[in-house]
N, C-alpha and C positions, 0 to 999 in steps of 0.2 A: 479780713483784716488786709489795711492798705495795702498796695506793691508803693516801693519809688520806682521814679522814673531813670533811666539813661536814654541819651541823647546821642546819638550815634553822627553827631556832626559837627565840624568846627565852626560853622554858619553865625558868628552875632545876631545876623537878621534873626534867623529859628530858636536863638538863646530868646532875643528882645521880643520875640513873639509867645515865648510859652510864659515868660515873665509877665505878659504883659493877662497872660489868662491864670495866674497865677500858682502856677504849678512850680513847685520844686524840685529841679534834677539836678543829675550831674554829666559834663560834657564828656564823653570818649567818642572821640573819632574812630571812624576804619577809613582807610582806603582798598577801595576795589581798581577793579580795571571798566572802565565807562562808558568803552570802547563800545559802536552800534557792533550788535549780533546779524553779519548778513543781510538781509533785506528787513528784520524785522522794522516794525510801525512805530514812530514816535510814543505812538501811548502803550505798543506792548516794552519798548526798551524803558521806558520811565517808568511806569511798572517793574518791570524786574527789578533795574536798580535799585530803589526805594528797598526791596524785598533781598537783593543781597545783601545791601547793604544795614540789615536788620540782623539776619542772618551771623554776619560776618561778626556784628560786634556782641552777640549774644554769646557766641560761638566761643569768645575772647574769657568771659563770665567762671568765676567757678560756680560749684555745685550749688553752695550757700546763697551765692548772690542768682543763679539762677530762676531761684525759689521764691524769690521777694523781689525782683526785680524786672520792669516791663525796658524794652529798648524800644524804641520809636528813632524812626528814618525815614528818610525824604528824599525827596528829589526831584528838580524842576529842568521843564526842556523845550524850546518854545519851537513848537510845530507850523511849517507854512509849505503849502501844497503838497501834502503828508512826506516834508524832510524833517528829518532834527536840525536844530539852528544850536547848536553846543556854546561854548566858550571859545572867544576867536584866537590864535596862533599869532595872532599882529596886526598890523594897521590894516594892511590891501586884506585879509580876511574879515576883520570887521566893518571897513567902506564893505565888501560884498553883503555881510547879513544885514546891516541898516540901511542898504542903498534896496535892497530884497524889502525889505519891510516896509520903507518910506511909503506912505498915501496908503497902505493895506493895513486888514483885517487879518491877526495872524491868532493861534491859538498858546493860553499857556499852561504846560499838564505839568502838573505838580502830585507827586504820588505820594502816598503817608502808607508807611508799613510799620505794625506794630507786631512785637514778640514774645511772649511771656515763655516756659517753660510746658505750657501746655497748647498754645497755637497761635499759628501768625495770621492778622487780616491786614489785605494791603488794600487800597483801595486809590482813583486816582481823579482830580478835579479839573475840569479842563475851565480857561475862563477865555471868554474874546479880547483882545485888545488891538485898538483901532489909535493907527501912529498917524499924525501927521508928515506932510510932505516933507524930506529932508533937502537940504543942499548940500554937497559936496564939504563944501566951508561947516557946516554944520557940525557933520559925520568927524573931519580931520579934530578941530575946537572938542568934541566931546573925545573924541581918543587923546589929545592933549592931557586932559584931565586924572588920565589915569585909572576911572572908574569900569569904562567897559572891558579891561584886560580878561577879568575873571567873573563873566555873566554870561549867563545862557543869553544867544543873542544880542550879547554885545552888549546891554543895557542896563540898567537900575532904574525902575520905574518911583522908589522908595529916594532916588538919590537927583542926580543931575538931567538922568534920562528920562523922567516924571513930566519933563518938560517938552518929550514929543508926545505925549501918548495924550489924544484927541479925547478918549470913552473908553471905558472901559464892562464889561457887560460879564459879571460873575460878581467870582471872591476875591475881591485886590489886595486879602493877606495871601492868599496861595500863589499871586503872581511876586509875594517878595519870599514866597519860598515855605508858607507851611498855614495850608489854609486852618483857621482859629475854632472857626462852628464842626467842623467834620473833623479835626484835631480832639473838640474837647470832647465828642460824642463817643471818639474812637478807644480815647483813655479808661472814660467814663466805662466803659464795657471791660476793660483790662482789670478797673479797680482801684486806677490811681486817681486821687482825690485832688479833688480842684479847690 
């Protein structure tokens, strides 16, 4: 029997990517504390966050829903020099992040976590992204578009920020928020029909 999918995210990008796969789903975002815990690495942090989101969303389901549904959660972090770059607080924070990324290659870590009443599986996909050199004027003009204010690492590859990306090695859809290939395999394992 095919199970129905619940996406534990309000991200329109993740919804669009699931639609691209042809997977019907219901959106039920959860709100968790996304702060880094202690000295955890970006890989540990992003994997933990995806898992916690899946667990939190699954816990909100009633017994019948738990039997017939799979919850999918995802989280994306930018990793540079062993540190996580989350969403910027303000222009100064955005400037700090984008100056650090300027002219360098960084990792985009996207973790996906699926959970049903029997098991939970979480995995992380690493994609390398090379940025062009940025001027301070580039950064300020970009900030003024409003796009970077709620994006990990202060940029959106699928939007205006894509102009700064010289090269990608790995999953382009993972950088947007949901790795299509790995998500398809994971959901097939949980009995979600594509």
